[in-house]
LOKOLSE-951328 format. One record per residue (C-alpha): x, y, z; residue in one letter. Coordinates in pm, 1 decimal. Last residue first. Example, Ala and Ser with C-alpha at 12.3 -4.5 7.8 and 13.67 -1.06 7.14 Angstrom:
% LOKOLSE-951328
<c1->1367.0; c2->-106.0; c3->714.0; type->S>
<c1->1230.0; c2->-450.0; c3->780.0; type->A>
***
This chain:
% LOKOLSE-951328
<c1->-1491.3; c2->5193.9; c3->-2769.9; type->R>
<c1->-1557.1; c2->5376.4; c3->-2445.6; type->S>
<c1->-1343.3; c2->5660.3; c3->-2329.4; type->T>
<c1->-1256.0; c2->5682.1; c3->-1956.8; type->G>
<c1->-1501.8; c2->5789.2; c3->-1683.0; type->P>
<c1->-1232.1; c2->5904.3; c3->-1439.1; type->N>
<c1->-1409.8; c2->6148.7; c3->-1201.7; type->A>
<c1->-1730.1; c2->5957.5; c3->-1223.2; type->D>
<c1->-1565.0; c2->5629.5; c3->-1136.7; type->L>
<c1->-1367.2; c2->5794.6; c3->-853.7; type->Q>
<c1->-1696.4; c2->5932.5; c3->-706.6; type->T>
<c1->-1855.4; c2->5582.1; c3->-731.7; type->R>
<c1->-1563.9; c2->5443.6; c3->-534.6; type->L>
<c1->-1603.0; c2->5702.2; c3->-250.2; type->A>
<c1->-1982.3; c2->5627.9; c3->-242.7; type->L>
<c1->-1923.7; c2->5261.3; c3->-217.3; type->L>
<c1->-1651.1; c2->5287.3; c3->36.6; type->A>
<c1->-1867.8; c2->5490.8; c3->267.2; type->E>
<c1->-2178.9; c2->5268.8; c3->182.9; type->T>
<c1->-2000.6; c2->4969.5; c3->333.5; type->A>
<c1->-2037.4; c2->5124.2; c3->685.0; type->P>
<c1->-1705.8; c2->5140.9; c3->887.7; type->R>
<c1->-1561.3; c2->4869.9; c3->1119.7; type->D>
<c1->-1453.4; c2->4678.7; c3->802.2; type->T>
<c1->-1199.2; c2->4937.5; c3->720.7; type->R>
<c1->-1169.7; c2->5077.8; c3->379.4; type->H>
<c1->-848.5; c2->5218.4; c3->214.2; type->L>
<c1->-822.1; c2->5406.0; c3->-104.0; type->F>
<c1->-627.9; c2->5373.7; c3->-435.3; type->V>
<c1->-684.8; c2->5536.8; c3->-763.7; type->S>
<c1->-516.0; c2->5430.1; c3->-1085.3; type->W>
<c1->-319.4; c2->5666.1; c3->-1310.5; type->G>
<c1->-39.8; c2->5417.8; c3->-1391.1; type->R>
<c1->212.6; c2->5574.1; c3->-1161.5; type->R>
<c1->-81.5; c2->5592.6; c3->-915.0; type->R>
<c1->-102.1; c2->5223.0; c3->-882.0; type->A>
<c1->265.9; c2->5154.2; c3->-823.9; type->A>
<c1->284.7; c2->5429.7; c3->-567.3; type->S>
<c1->-21.1; c2->5301.8; c3->-383.3; type->A>
<c1->117.8; c2->4952.7; c3->-370.9; type->I>
<c1->454.4; c2->5076.3; c3->-231.8; type->A>
<c1->276.9; c2->5305.0; c3->20.9; type->E>
<c1->70.8; c2->5009.2; c3->135.4; type->R>
<c1->375.3; c2->4799.3; c3->212.2; type->H>
<c1->556.3; c2->5080.6; c3->374.4; type->L>
<c1->274.5; c2->5151.4; c3->609.6; type->T>
<c1->228.3; c2->4776.3; c3->689.6; type->L>
<c1->612.5; c2->4765.0; c3->768.7; type->R>
<c1->589.3; c2->5059.4; c3->1010.0; type->E>
<c1->284.6; c2->4928.8; c3->1185.6; type->I>
<c1->445.2; c2->4580.0; c3->1234.3; type->Y>
<c1->761.9; c2->4738.5; c3->1368.6; type->T>
<c1->572.9; c2->4950.3; c3->1615.2; type->E>
<c1->359.8; c2->4663.3; c3->1733.0; type->R>
<c1->617.2; c2->4381.8; c3->1759.7; type->F>
<c1->702.5; c2->4454.3; c3->2132.1; type->A>
<c1->331.5; c2->4443.4; c3->2205.4; type->E>
<c1->332.7; c2->4069.5; c3->2130.3; type->A>
<c1->547.8; c2->3992.6; c3->2442.9; type->R>
<c1->600.3; c2->3622.2; c3->2457.8; type->G>
<c1->529.4; c2->3575.1; c3->2083.9; type->A>
<c1->447.1; c2->3248.4; c3->1928.8; type->R>
<c1->448.5; c2->3226.6; c3->1552.8; type->L>
<c1->263.2; c2->2964.9; c3->1354.9; type->R>
<c1->310.4; c2->2822.9; c3->1005.1; type->A>
<c1->55.6; c2->2551.1; c3->883.9; type->P>
<c1->-2.8; c2->2761.7; c3->558.1; type->S>
<c1->-233.6; c2->3018.9; c3->404.4; type->D>
<c1->-419.7; c2->3123.1; c3->722.4; type->V>
<c1->-94.7; c2->3179.0; c3->906.4; type->D>
<c1->-150.5; c2->3155.8; c3->1285.5; type->V>
<c1->-23.4; c2->3398.0; c3->1543.8; type->F>
<c1->14.6; c2->3288.4; c3->1904.5; type->E>
<c1->18.3; c2->3546.0; c3->2175.6; type->T>
<c1->173.2; c2->3580.1; c3->2516.9; type->N>
<c1->144.7; c2->3940.6; c3->2626.3; type->G>
<c1->-27.7; c2->4210.2; c3->2423.1; type->E>
<c1->-201.7; c2->4217.5; c3->2087.4; type->F>
<c1->-362.3; c2->4564.5; c3->1977.9; type->P>
<c1->-222.7; c2->4559.6; c3->1626.3; type->F>
<c1->-380.3; c2->4885.8; c3->1520.8; type->S>
<c1->-453.6; c2->4847.2; c3->1147.3; type->E>
<c1->-478.3; c2->4461.6; c3->1122.9; type->E>
<c1->-715.7; c2->4486.6; c3->1425.8; type->V>
<c1->-943.9; c2->4733.5; c3->1237.5; type->P>
<c1->-987.0; c2->4468.2; c3->963.7; type->D>
<c1->-868.3; c2->4596.0; c3->631.6; type->A>
<c1->-1007.2; c2->4617.0; c3->271.6; type->I>
<c1->-790.8; c2->4800.2; c3->17.5; type->M>
<c1->-1016.2; c2->4915.7; c3->-263.2; type->V>
<c1->-795.4; c2->4961.8; c3->-583.2; type->L>
<c1->-928.3; c2->5152.4; c3->-877.8; type->H>
<c1->-847.6; c2->5112.1; c3->-1249.3; type->G>
<c1->-767.3; c2->5269.2; c3->-1584.4; type->R>
<c1->-724.2; c2->5086.3; c3->-1913.2; type->A>
<c1->-431.4; c2->5207.5; c3->-2121.9; type->G>
<c1->-358.0; c2->4890.5; c3->-2318.7; type->N>
<c1->-122.9; c2->4742.0; c3->-2046.4; type->A>
<c1->-367.5; c2->4838.9; c3->-1769.0; type->G>
<c1->-454.4; c2->4480.4; c3->-1669.5; type->I>
<c1->-90.4; c2->4361.2; c3->-1708.1; type->H>
<c1->58.1; c2->4659.7; c3->-1514.1; type->G>
<c1->-181.6; c2->4613.5; c3->-1231.3; type->I>
<c1->-90.2; c2->4255.2; c3->-1204.1; type->A>
<c1->280.0; c2->4343.6; c3->-1205.2; type->A>
<c1->228.3; c2->4599.8; c3->-938.1; type->S>
<c1->51.8; c2->4351.6; c3->-716.1; type->I>
<c1->333.5; c2->4102.6; c3->-770.6; type->L>
<c1->586.9; c2->4378.0; c3->-672.5; type->E>
<c1->385.7; c2->4485.0; c3->-378.8; type->P>
<c1->416.2; c2->4124.1; c3->-224.0; type->E>
<c1->60.8; c2->3998.9; c3->-141.9; type->A>
<c1->-133.5; c2->4156.9; c3->141.5; type->L>
<c1->-369.0; c2->4325.9; c3->-104.2; type->F>
<c1->-676.6; c2->4316.1; c3->129.8; type->D>
<c1->-919.0; c2->4285.2; c3->-159.7; type->G>
<c1->-1140.9; c2->4475.0; c3->-413.8; type->V>
<c1->-998.6; c2->4538.7; c3->-763.3; type->L>
<c1->-1215.2; c2->4774.6; c3->-977.1; type->I>
<c1->-1107.4; c2->4775.4; c3->-1343.6; type->A>
<c1->-1190.3; c2->5026.9; c3->-1615.1; type->Q>
<c1->-1243.8; c2->4997.4; c3->-1996.6; type->A>
<c1->-1137.7; c2->5289.3; c3->-2218.4; type->G>
<c1->-849.1; c2->5098.2; c3->-2368.8; type->R>
<c1->-926.2; c2->4736.0; c3->-2380.1; type->P>
<c1->-839.6; c2->4525.1; c3->-2072.0; type->L>
<c1->-517.4; c2->4324.0; c3->-2051.9; type->A>
<c1->-563.3; c2->4013.7; c3->-1839.7; type->L>
<c1->-325.3; c2->3911.2; c3->-1563.1; type->Q>
<c1->-586.5; c2->3741.5; c3->-1334.4; type->P>
<c1->-628.9; c2->3920.1; c3->-1002.1; type->P>
<c1->-409.2; c2->3832.6; c3->-717.2; type->L>
<c1->-489.1; c2->3634.7; c3->-386.9; type->E>
<c1->-580.6; c2->3329.9; c3->-598.2; type->A>
<c1->-898.6; c2->3135.6; c3->-509.6; type->P>
<c1->-840.4; c2->2825.5; c3->-288.9; type->A>
<c1->-771.5; c2->2487.5; c3->-441.9; type->G>
<c1->-796.9; c2->2348.9; c3->-798.4; type->G>
<c1->-1138.9; c2->2204.5; c3->-838.3; type->E>
<c1->-1429.4; c2->2429.4; c3->-936.4; type->R>
<c1->-1685.2; c2->2493.0; c3->-664.4; type->N>
<c1->-1566.2; c2->2837.6; c3->-578.3; type->E>
<c1->-1565.9; c2->2920.5; c3->-953.1; type->E>
<c1->-1921.3; c2->2825.1; c3->-987.3; type->A>
<c1->-2007.6; c2->3027.1; c3->-667.7; type->L>
<c1->-1846.7; c2->3333.7; c3->-821.0; type->L>
<c1->-2044.0; c2->3293.8; c3->-1154.0; type->V>
<c1->-2367.9; c2->3250.1; c3->-965.4; type->E>
<c1->-2324.7; c2->3552.6; c3->-746.3; type->A>
<c1->-2215.7; c2->3769.9; c3->-1034.5; type->F>
<c1->-2536.6; c2->3682.9; c3->-1229.2; type->R>
<c1->-2741.8; c2->3744.3; c3->-913.6; type->E>
<c1->-2608.4; c2->4098.2; c3->-873.9; type->V>
<c1->-2640.2; c2->4166.2; c3->-1251.1; type->I>
<c1->-3021.9; c2->4080.7; c3->-1249.1; type->D>
<c1->-3119.1; c2->4393.9; c3->-1431.4; type->R>
<c1->-2879.0; c2->4345.8; c3->-1718.4; type->V>
<c1->-2602.6; c2->4560.9; c3->-1853.7; type->A>
<c1->-2315.9; c2->4303.9; c3->-1921.1; type->L>
<c1->-1944.3; c2->4314.1; c3->-1904.2; type->A>
<c1->-1804.9; c2->3963.9; c3->-1985.0; type->P>
<c1->-1772.2; c2->3710.9; c3->-1699.4; type->M>
<c1->-1483.5; c2->3517.9; c3->-1531.3; type->L>
<c1->-1150.4; c2->3685.9; c3->-1621.1; type->G>
<c1->-1246.9; c2->4012.6; c3->-1448.5; type->L>
<c1->-1613.1; c2->3991.4; c3->-1352.3; type->L>
<c1->-1832.3; c2->4214.7; c3->-1565.4; type->G>
<c1->-2028.4; c2->4541.6; c3->-1544.2; type->A>
<c1->-2191.8; c2->4752.1; c3->-1826.9; type->R>
<c1->-2283.2; c2->5110.3; c3->-1769.1; type->E>
<c1->-2622.9; c2->5279.0; c3->-1783.2; type->G>
<c1->-2628.5; c2->5418.4; c3->-1424.7; type->G>
<c1->-2840.2; c2->5135.0; c3->-1290.5; type->R>
<c1->-2582.5; c2->4884.0; c3->-1442.6; type->V>
<c1->-2296.2; c2->5067.7; c3->-1260.5; type->L>
<c1->-2484.1; c2->5088.8; c3->-935.7; type->L>
<c1->-2564.5; c2->4717.1; c3->-934.2; type->E>
<c1->-2208.5; c2->4621.8; c3->-1026.6; type->A>
<c1->-2077.7; c2->4843.6; c3->-744.1; type->C>
<c1->-2322.0; c2->4670.4; c3->-503.2; type->A>
<c1->-2189.0; c2->4331.0; c3->-608.7; type->L>
<c1->-1828.5; c2->4437.5; c3->-549.2; type->G>
<c1->-1891.9; c2->4627.8; c3->-228.6; type->L>
<c1->-2100.3; c2->4339.6; c3->-76.1; type->V>
<c1->-1837.3; c2->4084.3; c3->-184.1; type->L>
<c1->-1559.8; c2->4282.9; c3->-24.0; type->A>
<c1->-1745.0; c2->4327.3; c3->291.8; type->R>
<c1->-1824.3; c2->3958.0; c3->323.1; type->D>
<c1->-1462.6; c2->3862.1; c3->238.9; type->I>
<c1->-1326.0; c2->4107.5; c3->505.0; type->K>
<c1->-1546.0; c2->3957.2; c3->778.5; type->P>
<c1->-1832.6; c2->4171.5; c3->909.1; type->Q>
<c1->-1892.0; c2->4469.9; c3->1144.6; type->L>
<c1->-1528.6; c2->4446.2; c3->1268.9; type->A>
<c1->-1414.4; c2->4505.9; c3->1622.7; type->L>
<c1->-1459.2; c2->4126.2; c3->1718.3; type->N>
<c1->-1206.8; c2->4037.6; c3->1463.8; type->S>
<c1->-1265.3; c2->3899.4; c3->1111.8; type->A>
<c1->-1040.5; c2->3709.0; c3->886.5; type->F>
<c1->-1178.6; c2->3530.0; c3->580.7; type->W>
<c1->-1002.2; c2->3762.6; c3->338.0; type->M>
<c1->-674.6; c2->3589.4; c3->434.5; type->S>
<c1->-781.8; c2->3266.7; c3->267.1; type->P>
<c1->-833.7; c2->3417.6; c3->-84.7; type->S>
<c1->-1167.3; c2->3560.6; c3->-199.8; type->R>
<c1->-1047.1; c2->3882.0; c3->-346.4; type->D>
<c1->-1324.2; c2->4041.4; c3->-574.1; type->I>
<c1->-1233.6; c2->4143.8; c3->-917.8; type->W>
<c1->-1460.9; c2->4384.1; c3->-1104.7; type->I>
<c1->-1468.5; c2->4480.0; c3->-1480.7; type->F>
<c1->-1607.7; c2->4816.1; c3->-1591.8; type->V>
<c1->-1727.2; c2->4862.2; c3->-1939.7; type->M>
<c1->-1854.2; c2->5199.1; c3->-2040.3; type->H>
<c1->-2183.5; c2->5257.5; c3->-2207.8; type->A>
<c1->-2166.7; c2->5453.6; c3->-2531.9; type->A>
<c1->-2538.3; c2->5573.6; c3->-2542.9; type->E>
<c1->-2521.5; c2->5954.4; c3->-2530.3; type->W>
<c1->-2881.3; c2->6055.6; c3->-2536.0; type->E>
<c1->-3032.9; c2->6238.1; c3->-2834.3; type->R>
<c1->-3084.2; c2->6619.4; c3->-2849.3; type->E>
<c1->-3364.4; c2->6769.9; c3->-3046.4; type->R>
<c1->-3283.8; c2->7140.7; c3->-3118.8; type->V>
<c1->-3526.4; c2->7416.8; c3->-3064.8; type->Y>
<c1->-3603.3; c2->7748.6; c3->-3233.3; type->L>
<c1->-3798.9; c2->8002.5; c3->-3043.4; type->R>
<c1->-4150.2; c2->8152.2; c3->-3075.6; type->D>
<c1->-4312.0; c2->7844.6; c3->-2970.0; type->D>
<c1->-4515.2; c2->7546.5; c3->-3096.6; type->K>
<c1->-4355.5; c2->7558.5; c3->-3449.0; type->A>
<c1->-4025.9; c2->7501.4; c3->-3283.6; type->S>
<c1->-4129.6; c2->7150.7; c3->-3176.0; type->R>
<c1->-4217.3; c2->7060.6; c3->-3532.0; type->R>
<c1->-3917.1; c2->7237.5; c3->-3677.7; type->W>
<c1->-3663.2; c2->7044.7; c3->-3481.6; type->D>
<c1->-3345.4; c2->7243.7; c3->-3574.9; type->I>
<c1->-3031.3; c2->7037.0; c3->-3621.4; type->R>
<c1->-3038.6; c2->7092.2; c3->-4004.4; type->A>
<c1->-2988.9; c2->7462.9; c3->-3933.8; type->A>
<c1->-2617.1; c2->7395.1; c3->-3840.6; type->A>
<c1->-2534.5; c2->7567.4; c3->-3527.3; type->E>
<c1->-2396.4; c2->7936.0; c3->-3542.4; type->G>
<c1->-2662.6; c2->8082.0; c3->-3321.5; type->S>
<c1->-2765.8; c2->7826.1; c3->-3053.9; type->I>
<c1->-3101.9; c2->7653.1; c3->-3075.4; type->F>
<c1->-3278.9; c2->7612.5; c3->-2745.1; type->P>
<c1->-3282.3; c2->7267.7; c3->-2600.6; type->R>
<c1->-3514.2; c2->6966.4; c3->-2642.9; type->F>
<c1->-3445.4; c2->6652.6; c3->-2442.6; type->Q>
<c1->-3323.2; c2->6296.6; c3->-2438.5; type->W>
<c1->-3447.5; c2->6110.8; c3->-2743.0; type->F>
<c1->-3288.6; c2->5763.9; c3->-2778.2; type->T>
<c1->-3106.5; c2->5668.6; c3->-3104.7; type->E>
<c1->-2752.9; c2->5756.3; c3->-3013.2; type->G>
<c1->-2468.5; c2->6002.7; c3->-3061.7; type->T>
<c1->-2425.2; c2->6262.2; c3->-2780.0; type->G>
<c1->-2614.2; c2->6452.7; c3->-2501.5; type->P>
<c1->-2563.8; c2->6326.3; c3->-2147.0; type->R>
<c1->-2696.7; c2->6050.8; c3->-1924.6; type->R>
<c1->-2417.0; c2->5930.7; c3->-1705.3; type->R>
<c1->-2616.3; c2->5826.6; c3->-1402.3; type->G>
<c1->-2674.6; c2->6058.7; c3->-1116.5; type->H>
<c1->-2556.4; c2->5982.6; c3->-765.1; type->V>
<c1->-2704.7; c2->6097.7; c3->-429.7; type->G>
<c1->-3003.6; c2->5861.5; c3->-412.8; type->H>
<c1->-2796.7; c2->5579.3; c3->-563.3; type->M>
<c1->-2583.6; c2->5549.9; c3->-251.3; type->V>
<c1->-2883.7; c2->5410.9; c3->-46.6; type->S>
<c1->-2993.9; c2->5179.8; c3->-328.9; type->A>
<c1->-2642.2; c2->5047.4; c3->-388.1; type->A>
<c1->-2614.8; c2->4971.2; c3->-14.7; type->A>
<c1->-2944.9; c2->4788.7; c3->-10.1; type->E>
<c1->-2867.9; c2->4590.0; c3->-326.2; type->R>
<c1->-2538.2; c2->4474.6; c3->-180.6; type->A>
<c1->-2699.3; c2->4375.9; c3->151.4; type->G>
<c1->-2947.6; c2->4158.7; c3->-42.0; type->V>
<c1->-2673.4; c2->3995.1; c3->-224.9; type->C>
<c1->-2485.8; c2->3941.4; c3->86.1; type->L>
<c1->-2777.6; c2->3759.4; c3->236.9; type->R>
<c1->-2805.7; c2->3531.9; c3->-72.3; type->P>
<c1->-2426.0; c2->3480.6; c3->-59.4; type->L>
<c1->-2409.7; c2->3349.0; c3->300.0; type->R>
<c1->-2497.1; c2->2986.6; c3->243.4; type->E>
<c1->-2288.4; c2->2957.1; c3->-75.6; type->A>
<c1->-2002.5; c2->3108.8; c3->110.0; type->L>
<c1->-2019.0; c2->2849.1; c3->377.2; type->E>
<c1->-2022.6; c2->2573.9; c3->120.0; type->I>
<c1->-1723.0; c2->2717.9; c3->-49.6; type->A>
<c1->-1544.1; c2->2751.9; c3->274.2; type->R>
<c1->-1604.3; c2->2385.4; c3->359.4; type->R>
<c1->-1465.4; c2->2290.3; c3->21.1; type->Q>
<c1->-1154.2; c2->2521.4; c3->73.4; type->H>
<c1->-1080.3; c2->2336.2; c3->401.2; type->H>
<c1->-1109.4; c2->1998.8; c3->242.9; type->Q>
<c1->-880.6; c2->2107.8; c3->-35.3; type->A>
<c1->-622.6; c2->2244.8; c3->208.5; type->V>
<c1->-626.2; c2->1930.5; c3->417.6; type->R>
<c1->-586.4; c2->1714.7; c3->111.8; type->V>
<c1->-292.6; c2->1916.2; c3->-11.0; type->A>
<c1->-133.0; c2->1907.0; c3->336.5; type->D>
<c1->-168.3; c2->1522.0; c3->347.8; type->K>
<c1->-7.6; c2->1512.6; c3->-6.4; type->E>
<c1->283.9; c2->1712.6; c3->115.5; type->L>
<c1->321.6; c2->1501.4; c3->421.3; type->L>
<c1->348.9; c2->1191.0; c3->198.3; type->T>
<c1->80.7; c2->919.1; c3->174.5; type->I>
<c1->251.3; c2->577.6; c3->169.1; type->R>
<c1->157.0; c2->330.9; c3->-104.1; type->P>
<c1->0.1; c2->3.6; c3->3.9; type->M>
***
């Protein structure tokens, strides 16, 4: 009878752990979908879509004729009802494509007692709510590497189905970095995760996604404990990605060094993103999801890109 190596045992353990997580995520997703729709609805009150004049088939509004414009633009039927000349404007219909990536790697399952919800729950709510907002605003939303950009009413449910299908696919836990796919110029990317991977790897991923000129936005999700490192005394730290453990007799002695390294880590990521014209902002899980969603929508409106 062949012997099972330690490496094979670890692989089996990881696979079983991922399977349990996939089942748990399937149970939680319906509730998260509801939370995403509620967050999108609350933010939508203060947000306007991208309706504007331009090329298209849909009537938008009449406006007064401006001296110097071509006479062919005058709508004579509407003008006959008034003493002024009017132009019929059509609605601009070139919807933007926005691709969303949601980090579901093992580190995202962390939650302290100071958080409103685990990092993965918050990331999913933000990603799904953003898709809802985009579609309501006339845009197309897709999942990076998993689903094309669509403008459909049930975009939240479509996202959830695709994410669950990937969770149930064999091959271990989801990657902690987005797929290295080059988006077309004019498209945008929204990457939501804790970004605890090496800054060089994150920079490379951003470089691949934006190779053709696509812009993007990084939403860094953090648990409040990860920010403050409140540990004291005899503490054991467990790595979620491996069997590694660290026992510290005086955990508080690591606090200053930890915060300094975390700051440098984030600065390196922010620098790499901003060199390519991407936005970066931090969101803590002890704050409402709507704060991050509104900030993200503001960034999207400020950098609409050029559709093709």
